[in-house]
N, C-alpha and C positions, 0 to 999 in steps of 0.2 A: 654918546646920547642915543637912546633908542628912537629910531625913526617912527613917525606915525604910520598907521596902516591905511587901508583903503576900503571903503564901502561903496560898491557899485550897484546902482539900482536902475530899473527901467522896465519897459514892457517885455513880453515874452518874445523869444526868437531874435533878439537884437544883438546877440554876440557876447553877453556878459560872461557866461561860462567859458567860452572860447578864449576871451581875453585873459581871464584868471588862469586858465590851464596853460596858456602860452607863457605867462609870467612865471608860473610855478616851475615849468619845465626848463626855463632858461636862467632863473635867478641863481646866483652864486653867493652862498653865505660865507661870512668871514671864517677862515679856518677850514672851509670845506672844499676849496677850489680843486685840490689835488687828491681828495679822499672821498670817493663815491659813498662809502659806507657812512662816513661822518656826516656828509651832506644830507643823505637820505634820513638819517636819524634826527636831524635837527630841523627838518621842515616836514610838514604833513598836510595833505590835501584830502578833505572828506566832504561827503554830502552832509548837510545839516542833520538829516534823520540819523545817519550813522554816528555822527558826533554825539548827539543826544543819547543814543543807545549805549555808547561807550561810557559816557558820564554816569548814566543811571546804573549801568552794570558795576562800575567801580565803586559808586556810593553804596550799592547793595552789598558788595563784598566786604567793604570796610565795616559796615554796620554788623554784618554777620560775624566777622572776625572779633570785633569788640564785644559783641554779645557772648560769644563762646568763651573769650578769655576773662571777661570781667563780670559777667552776669547782667541781669536785666537792669539793675540800677544805673550801671554805667551808660546804658543806651540813651538815657535822658540827660546826660551831662551836656550843659549848654556852653561850656568854655570853648574858646576859639581853637585851642590846641587839639581838642577832641571832636571838632566839627568835621564830619566826613566830606562835606563840600569843600571846605578849606584844604583838607588833606589831598583831595583829588586835584584841586587847582595847583597845589605845590608840586605834585607828581607830574602833571602835564607841563607846567612851565619849566621844570628841570630837564625835560626831554625835548621840548619843542620851542624853537625861537621864532619860527614862522608858521602860522596856522592859516590855511586857506579853507574857507567854508562856502559851499555852493548852496543856494536857495535858503538863505537865512530867513527864518520865520518863527513867530511865537504864537501859539494857539491855546495854551492853557496856563493856569495860575501856577501849577507846580514847576513847569519849565521856566516861567517868568522869574520866580523867586530864585531858582537854582542858577540861572544865567547871570542874574545881577551879582550874586556872591562870587560865582566862579570867575567871571571876567575881571572882576576887581583884582583877584589874585594874579591872573594871567598878565594883566597890564602892569601891575606893581612889580612883577618879576621880569619884565622886559620882553614878553611874547608879543610879536607883531601879528596883527590879524588882518587878513584880506578876505572880504566876503562879497557875495552877490545876493541880490534880493529883487523882488518885484516892487518893494515898497521902501520909501525913505525911512530913516531911523525914527522920525517923529510919528510915523503911522504904525509902528510895530505894536502889536497887541492892543490896537485901538478899540475902545469899547469893551475891553476885557474886564473880567471880574477882579476887583481890588487892583486896578491898574496903577494906583498911586504907589504901590510897592515896587513897581517896575520902572517908574519914571527916572529914578537916579541912574539906572543902567543906560537909558537913552542919552543922558548928559555925559556919562562916562564914555560911551561909544563914540559920540561926536567929538569928544576931547582927544581921543586917541586914534581916531580914523578920519582921514579926509573923505568927505562924502561927494561922490560924483554921479551925476544923472546922465544916462544915455537918452537923449530926447527922441530918438527915432521911434516911430510906430510901425515900422515895417518888420514883419515876421519872416526872416530869411529862411527858416525851416520850411515854411509852406511854399515859398517862392521856388526853392531849389529842390523840393521833394515831390515825387509823384507816388502816392501810396496805393494806386489802383491795383497793383500786383498782389499785395499782401493785406489788403483791407477789403473784406467781402461782406455781402449781405446774406444772412442765413434765414430770412423770414419766409422764403418761398415766393415764386412768381417774379416776373421781371427779369432784368439782366443779372441780378444778384442772387437768384433763387438757387443756384448751384454752389453756394458757399461751402456747405459741408462736404460736397463732392470734391471741391477744389482742395480742401484740407486733406481729405482722404488720399487724393492723388499725390499730394506732396509727400505724405508719410510713406506711401508705397514707393515713390521714387528714391527715397533715402534707404530703402531696403532694410528697415529696422523692425524688429519684433517688439511688441509692447510688453512691459512688465510693470510691477508695482515696487515701491520702495518706501522706507521710512527715512525721511530727510531730517537730520539733526539740525536744530535751530539754535539752541543755547538755553541756559537756565534749566538744564535737564529736560528739555522739551523736544518733541519731534512732530513732524506733520506727515500725513500719508499722501503720497503721490501715486495715483492709481494707473496713470498712463505715461510711462517713461520709455523713451527710446534712446538707449545708451549707444553712443558712437564708439568707434575704435579705429585702429590703424590697419589699413589694408596690407596684406602679406607682401604683395609685389612692389609696392611703392610706399612712400611716406605720407600719402594723403590720409587725413583723419576725417572720419565721418562725424559730423557734429552731433552732440547729445541734444535731446529735445524732450520737453514735457508738454503735455496737453491737458488743459483744464477747461471746465465750464466757468462762466462768470460766477455762478452760484457757489461753486467750490471755493473760490478765492475771496469773494467780496461779500457774501451773505453768511459767512461764518466768522468766528472770533479770530481773526488774523491781523497782524500788524507789520510794522516795518522790518522787524527781525525775520519774520517768516518769509517775506518777499525778498529780503536780501539773500537769504539762504538759497532761494530758488534762482535768483540772478547769478549767484556765484557758482551754481552747480551746472546749469544748462546753457548751451549756446543759443538755442531756439526755444521760445515760449509761445504756445498757442493758447489764446483765450477765446472761447466760443460763446455765442449767444449773449452778447453784451446788450443790455436794454438801454433805453434812453434814461439818462441820469439827471435828476433835478435836485432842487434845494430841499424838498420835503424828505427825500430819501438820502439825507446827508451822511449817514453812517456808511452805507455802501458806496456812495460817491467818493467819500474821503479815502476809504480803503482802496478803491480803484486808482485814485490819483497817487496814493503812496506806492502802489504796485508799479505804476508807470514810472515814477521817479526812480525806484530801485532798479528796474529793468534797464532804464536809460543809463543810470550810473554804472551798471554792470555790463553795458554795451551788448545787450542781448538782441538778437534778431526777433522781431515780433510779427506774429500773424494773428489778425483779429477777424472775427465774424460778428456783425452787429444785427440785432433783430429788426431795428427800424431806422437804420442809417446807411447812407451811401458813402459818406466821408466822415472823418473823425469829428468834424464840426457838428455833425448831427447827433453826437452822443450826449451833449451837454445842453441843458436848458438853464440859462443864467437868470439873474434877477429880472431883467427886462423881458426876455422872451418867455418867461414862465408866467407873465401877466400878474405879477405880485406887487408891482410898484404902488398901486393905489389901494392895496389892502392893508391899511394902517393898523387894523386890529389883529392882524395875523401875528401870533406869538410863536410860530414855529421858525425860529431863527437859528442859523447854523454857522459852523466854522470855528468859533472860538468860545471859551467859557463866557457866558453873558450874565451880567448882573441884572436883577429885576427890581423894579420899584413900582409898587402898587399893581403887581401882576403884569406889567409891561416891560419888555426887555430894554435895558439901557444900551445905547450904541448898536441898535439892531442893524441899521444900514451898514455899519462898518463890518459886522459879522458876516453879512451876506456878501459884501464886497471881497472879504478875505477868501471865501470859497469860490467866488467868481474868478479871482486871479488864478486860483489853482486849476479851475476848469480850462482857462485859456492856455496855461502852461502844459497841461496834460494833452490837450488837443494838438498843440504845436509839436510836442514830442512824438505823439503817435504818427503824425504825418511823416516825420523823419524816420522813425524806427520801422515803419511799414513800407519804406521806399526801397526800390531795387538797389540804389546806390549804397544805402546803409547795409543791406544784406551782403553786398559784395565786399564792403569794407570790413564788416564784422567777421564774415566767414572766409 
């Protein structure tokens, strides 16, 4: 009998990812105790952004393959055997018996529909799912467009996974991390006015010359990185100089970039510098969500992070949430963010839920910046 999985949720920095990673590193699957290759093939741990990218990529490839082989009429075949989501589910379940997903979240209708179909196949074929999230299953995609199509997935998830809430409100990342060394102010004046000079000094200490490069992302796409400092191994010893990329906030978050772009950066560079980060609020939700996705990918890639902020002394100053943005009493405000929102009579349905979704992400990103900009993180990563 296939065991039930586990869905862990709670506030940011309470140890959800640490618990899941500890489980993943130590779990022994049947038939894999004495075979490292077999064990690694049959379990997989992914950040949820990465998992969705893989699913979308595989669906796209199947559609293109069917279109090439059978013509355009075949692409609208609605039979289950030719459903690309069904095919991807069968492929995944044939390779993975344990799937661990970090930061489970649903923010748009396309993903909601795909997940409902995909996980039905995974569970039917005996894949065990262990996931972490900031929200309980019943709150996933709350207030979202056509959420009724997603509700069967919530029932399915609760039936196949034990739900466990970590009740702590203590953010251990903030308690254990001091980000003063690698989080600086670049606005000029005061103690943080030398932020840019501090960054220049770090670059000079690494003795690296800047260059530019085209970074391959996927789907035949690439992004330009204008300030790259590539490391190497010193001749007289085995010490490797870390590779580094330097960006402005505008380059990364005010242009059309997404999780795949940020993942390519995280997989290529040991150190990432992000300069001139402005205060982020709910009104500028597109740039805010890009920045949050960037932080998630850099954290997953275990990159050392150096930030300079225009108007903040700590990561907490970067984000203005629902409450401190003074939006709580503005009931006519229809600029609501975070997930697809249905509208009724011009007023968003589930508006508060949408704002809360982005507020959760603000808290998670702030917590992770604390840790990634700490000296202990840099020592551990490098």
